[in-house]
C-alpha positions as CSV (number, residue, x, y, z in Angstrom):
1,X,123.2,113.8,87.1
2,X,122.2,111.2,89.5
3,X,120.0,112.3,92.4
4,X,121.8,111.2,95.8
5,X,120.0,108.9,98.0
6,X,119.9,111.2,101.0
7,X,117.8,113.8,98.7
8,X,115.1,111.5,97.4
9,X,114.8,109.5,101.0
10,X,114.5,113.0,102.7
11,X,111.8,114.1,100.1
12,X,109.7,110.9,100.8
13,X,110.3,111.2,104.6
14,X,108.6,114.8,104.5
15,X,106.0,113.5,102.0
16,X,103.1,113.3,104.4
17,X,101.6,110.8,106.8
18,X,101.7,107.8,104.1
19,X,101.8,107.1,100.4
20,X,98.9,106.8,98.3
21,X,98.8,103.5,96.2
22,X,96.6,104.1,93.2
23,X,95.9,100.2,92.4
24,X,92.2,101.1,93.4
25,X,92.2,103.8,90.8
26,X,92.6,101.0,88.3
27,X,89.4,99.4,89.6
28,X,90.7,96.6,91.8
29,X,88.5,94.3,92.8
30,X,85.5,96.7,92.2
31,X,84.6,99.6,89.9
32,X,84.8,103.1,91.0
33,X,83.9,106.1,88.6
34,X,86.3,108.9,87.5
35,X,84.5,111.5,89.9
36,X,85.3,109.0,92.9
37,X,88.7,108.5,91.7
38,X,89.6,111.9,91.8
39,X,87.7,112.9,95.0
40,X,89.9,110.0,96.6
41,X,93.3,111.7,95.4
42,X,92.0,114.9,96.6
43,X,91.3,113.6,99.9
44,X,94.8,112.2,100.2
45,X,96.1,115.6,99.2
46,X,93.9,117.2,101.9
47,X,95.3,114.8,104.4
48,X,99.0,116.0,103.4
49,X,100.0,113.1,101.5
50,X,102.5,114.0,98.7
51,X,103.7,110.7,97.5
52,X,101.7,109.1,94.9
53,X,102.4,105.3,93.4
54,X,101.0,103.8,90.3
55,X,101.9,101.2,87.7
56,X,100.9,100.3,83.9
57,X,99.4,97.1,85.3
58,X,96.8,98.9,87.5
59,X,93.8,98.9,85.3
60,X,95.9,98.6,82.1
61,X,96.6,102.3,82.0
62,X,93.6,103.4,83.8
63,X,95.2,104.2,87.2
64,X,98.1,106.0,85.5
65,X,95.4,108.2,83.2
66,X,93.2,108.8,86.4
67,X,96.1,109.8,88.7
68,X,97.8,112.0,86.1
69,X,94.2,114.0,85.7
70,X,93.9,114.5,89.4
71,X,97.4,115.7,89.9
72,X,98.2,117.5,86.7
73,X,96.9,121.0,88.1
74,X,98.9,120.6,91.3
75,X,102.5,122.2,91.5
76,X,104.8,119.7,89.9
77,X,107.3,120.0,92.6
78,X,105.0,119.6,95.5
79,X,104.4,115.9,95.0
80,X,106.4,112.6,94.4
81,X,105.4,110.2,91.7
82,X,106.6,106.8,91.1
83,X,105.3,104.5,88.4
84,X,106.7,100.9,87.2
85,X,108.3,99.3,84.4
86,X,108.3,95.4,83.5
87,X,105.0,95.0,81.7
88,X,104.2,96.4,78.4
89,X,100.5,97.2,77.4
90,X,99.3,95.6,74.2
91,X,95.9,96.3,72.6
92,X,93.4,93.6,73.0
93,X,89.5,93.1,73.3
94,X,88.6,94.8,76.5
95,X,86.8,92.4,79.1
96,X,85.1,92.9,82.4
97,X,87.6,91.4,84.7
98,X,91.3,90.5,84.5
99,X,93.8,90.1,87.4
100,X,91.2,91.5,89.7
101,X,91.0,94.7,87.8
102,X,87.5,95.6,86.5
103,X,89.0,98.1,83.9
104,X,87.3,99.0,80.5
105,X,90.9,99.7,79.0
106,X,91.5,97.4,76.0
107,X,94.8,96.4,76.5
108,X,96.6,93.4,77.7
109,X,99.8,93.4,80.0
110,X,103.0,91.7,78.9
111,X,106.0,91.1,80.8
112,X,109.2,92.9,79.1
113,X,112.5,93.6,81.3
114,X,114.5,94.4,78.3
115,X,116.3,97.7,77.8
116,X,113.7,98.6,74.8
117,X,110.8,97.5,76.8
118,X,111.9,99.8,80.0
119,X,112.3,102.8,77.5
120,X,109.0,102.0,75.8
121,X,107.2,101.6,78.9
122,X,108.4,105.0,80.2
123,X,107.4,106.8,77.3
124,X,104.1,105.3,77.2
125,X,103.6,105.9,81.0
126,X,104.4,109.7,80.6
127,X,101.7,110.0,77.8
128,X,99.1,108.2,79.9
129,X,99.9,110.5,82.9
130,X,100.1,113.6,80.9
131,X,103.0,114.7,83.2
132,X,106.4,115.8,82.2
133,X,108.3,113.5,84.3
134,X,108.3,110.7,86.9
135,X,110.2,110.8,90.1
136,X,110.7,107.3,91.0
137,X,111.0,104.5,88.5
138,X,110.4,101.0,90.1
139,X,110.8,97.5,88.2
140,X,107.7,95.8,88.7
141,X,107.1,92.1,90.0
142,X,110.5,90.7,89.7
143,X,111.2,87.4,91.3
144,X,110.4,83.8,91.4
145,X,107.1,84.1,93.4
146,X,105.6,85.9,90.3
147,X,107.4,84.3,87.5
148,X,108.1,80.7,88.8
149,X,109.8,78.5,86.1
150,X,110.2,81.6,84.1
151,X,112.2,83.3,86.9
152,X,115.7,82.6,85.6
153,X,115.0,84.1,82.0
154,X,112.9,87.4,83.1
155,X,115.8,88.0,85.9
156,X,118.5,87.6,83.3
157,X,116.5,90.0,81.0
158,X,116.3,92.7,83.8
159,X,120.0,92.2,84.3
160,X,121.0,92.3,80.5
161,X,119.1,95.5,79.7
162,X,116.2,96.7,82.0
163,X,118.5,97.6,85.1
164,X,120.9,99.6,82.3
165,X,118.0,101.5,81.1
166,X,116.6,102.5,84.5
167,X,120.4,103.7,85.2
168,X,120.7,105.7,82.1
169,X,117.4,107.3,82.6
170,X,118.2,108.3,86.2
171,X,121.8,109.6,85.1
172,X,120.2,111.5,82.5
173,X,117.6,113.2,84.7
174,X,114.5,111.6,83.2
175,X,113.9,110.3,86.7
176,X,115.3,111.0,89.9
177,X,115.5,107.5,91.8
178,X,115.3,104.0,90.5
179,X,114.4,100.8,92.5
180,X,112.1,97.5,92.6
181,X,108.4,97.0,93.4
182,X,108.3,93.5,94.6
183,X,106.8,91.0,96.9
184,X,110.0,89.1,98.0
185,X,113.3,89.6,99.8
186,X,115.4,87.3,97.8
187,X,115.0,89.3,94.3
188,X,115.7,92.4,96.1
189,X,119.2,90.9,97.5
190,X,119.9,89.4,94.0
191,X,119.1,92.7,92.2
192,X,121.5,94.7,94.4
193,X,124.4,92.7,93.2
194,X,123.6,94.1,89.8
195,X,122.3,97.4,90.1
196,X,122.7,100.8,92.0
197,X,119.2,101.1,93.4
198,X,117.8,103.9,95.8
199,X,114.6,102.3,96.7
200,X,113.1,99.1,97.2
201,X,109.1,99.0,97.5
202,X,108.5,95.6,99.5
203,X,104.9,94.3,99.6
204,X,103.8,91.9,102.5
205,X,107.4,91.2,103.5
206,X,107.8,93.5,106.6
207,X,104.5,93.7,108.7
208,X,103.2,93.2,112.2
209,X,103.0,89.1,111.0
210,X,106.2,89.1,108.9
211,X,109.2,90.3,110.8
212,X,112.0,88.0,109.3
213,X,113.0,90.6,106.9
214,X,114.3,93.1,109.5
215,X,118.0,92.3,109.3
216,X,117.7,92.8,105.4
217,X,115.8,96.2,106.1
218,X,118.6,97.2,108.5
219,X,121.2,96.4,105.9
220,X,119.4,98.6,103.5
221,X,119.5,101.5,106.2
222,X,123.1,101.0,106.5
223,X,123.8,101.2,102.8
224,X,121.7,104.2,102.2
225,X,118.7,102.3,100.4
226,X,115.3,103.1,101.2
227,X,112.5,101.1,101.8
228,X,108.8,101.6,101.0
229,X,106.4,99.7,102.9
230,X,103.3,98.3,101.0
231,X,101.0,95.5,101.7
232,X,101.2,96.3,105.5
233,X,97.9,94.6,106.2
234,X,99.2,91.4,104.5
235,X,96.1,91.4,102.2
236,X,93.7,92.2,104.8
237,X,93.9,90.3,107.8
238,X,95.7,92.9,109.9
239,X,92.9,95.6,109.0
240,X,90.1,93.3,109.5
241,X,91.0,90.9,112.3
242,X,89.9,87.3,112.4
243,X,86.3,87.5,113.0
244,X,83.4,87.7,110.5
245,X,84.2,86.6,107.2
246,X,87.2,84.1,106.4
247,X,90.1,86.4,106.8
248,X,92.7,87.0,103.9
249,X,96.3,86.6,104.1
250,X,98.8,87.2,101.1
251,X,96.2,87.0,98.4
252,X,94.4,83.9,99.8
253,X,92.3,82.6,102.8
254,X,94.3,82.9,105.8
255,X,95.7,79.6,107.2
256,X,95.0,78.4,110.8
257,X,98.6,79.4,112.2
258,X,98.3,82.8,111.0
259,X,94.9,83.3,112.3
260,X,95.9,82.1,115.8
261,X,98.7,84.4,115.8
262,X,96.4,87.5,114.7
263,X,94.1,86.6,117.4
264,X,96.8,86.9,120.0
265,X,97.6,90.3,118.6
266,X,93.9,91.3,118.7
267,X,93.7,90.3,122.4
268,X,96.5,92.8,123.2
269,X,94.7,95.3,120.9
270,X,91.6,94.7,123.0
271,X,93.3,95.2,126.4
272,X,94.8,98.4,125.5
273,X,92.4,100.0,123.4
274,X,94.5,100.0,120.3
275,X,92.8,99.5,116.8
276,X,94.4,96.5,115.2
277,X,95.1,98.4,111.9
278,X,96.7,101.2,113.6
279,X,99.1,98.8,115.2
280,X,99.9,97.4,111.8
281,X,100.4,100.6,110.0
282,X,102.5,102.2,112.8
283,X,104.8,98.9,113.3
284,X,105.7,98.9,109.6
285,X,106.4,102.7,109.5
286,X,108.6,102.4,112.6
287,X,111.7,100.9,111.0
288,X,114.5,103.5,110.4
289,X,114.8,102.1,107.0
290,X,111.5,102.6,106.1
291,X,110.8,105.9,104.3
292,X,107.1,105.7,104.3
293,X,104.5,103.2,103.8
294,X,102.0,102.9,100.9
295,X,98.2,102.1,101.0
296,X,95.9,101.6,98.4
297,X,92.2,102.8,99.2
298,X,89.4,103.7,96.9
299,X,87.3,106.2,98.8
300,X,87.9,109.6,100.6
301,X,86.4,108.1,103.6
302,X,89.0,105.5,103.9
303,X,91.9,108.0,103.3
304,X,90.5,109.8,106.4
305,X,90.5,106.6,108.4
306,X,93.9,105.9,107.5
307,X,95.5,109.2,108.4
308,X,93.4,109.1,111.7
309,X,95.1,105.4,112.6
310,X,98.6,106.2,111.6
311,X,98.5,109.1,113.8
312,X,96.7,107.9,116.6
313,X,98.6,107.6,119.9
314,X,99.6,104.0,121.1
315,X,101.0,103.4,124.7
316,X,104.5,102.1,125.1
317,X,103.0,99.3,127.3
318,X,101.1,97.8,124.3
319,X,104.4,97.1,122.4
320,X,106.0,95.6,125.6
321,X,103.0,93.4,126.0
322,X,103.4,92.2,122.3
323,X,107.2,91.7,122.7
324,X,106.4,89.7,125.9
325,X,104.4,87.4,124.3
326,X,106.5,86.8,121.4
327,X,104.4,88.5,118.8
328,X,107.0,91.4,118.1
329,X,110.8,90.2,117.9
330,X,113.2,91.9,120.0
331,X,115.4,93.0,116.9
332,X,112.2,95.1,115.6
333,X,111.9,98.9,116.4
334,X,108.4,99.8,117.5
335,X,107.2,103.5,117.5
336,X,108.2,104.0,121.1
337,X,111.7,102.4,120.6
């Protein structure tokens, strides 16, 4: 039986201050050992986090294995787990670094959005996780930004088989909800014409810097489709600010116009004593369509900092100042609105 949209959205809304993104457990950008991985998950649990997101791509299976090991002894109904489909892992010679992951796992990711590919991916994920079920299944990295000239083929593969497999898994109760985990709005709009999706995890598209997606988020809310906000720091610049090392924005060095806009936000932050990452977190989480925001971090200390930042009181005058300077659109809700 298909789980209703309100049920999964209510569970996510009650799943803690933020969601735990487990890409770091796959040794994204740097190695961490098994003990640190488990300690980080435990720290998130201690802060009340009950939503955990992973993917086969994260460390080529390493993230799923570590997350399952850390969660396996927890009461299964006490947390929400999401993983993704769209890539299969095939054996290969292990290398030191691929796609940003410093993982020892001897697999290569291969795109596969077909019916059989989705079914095989779910079975393999359950084995790596060592858990009996997945709550939320997301199709990973569809879209022209990822696939370029191959987009039409991969999207047709998803429409022709992958979405049907996900729907069958939900209808059979193997998963509770289905959706996308992507980096662009356009493929979300296109997918909704072909699949009855519960959730959209959208990275870097609705942030303190990127507000054009507000109308789409409102449409999702009206249709009962939940949004999980990811990439809320736009690859770093909304966490680190503009000073010091060259700031990063959407997986590259930030262009001057972005640096200038963030510098203006920073001036408002300094005026009101608001940490920039707190403003970024709370802005993204404030939209009524956003069920939760997901953040990836690889240390217990960062988990504690994030919990403090997302709960930090921010004066209404700060948001009014951002609106007055044109840094927050009049259509975008803020925590005080």
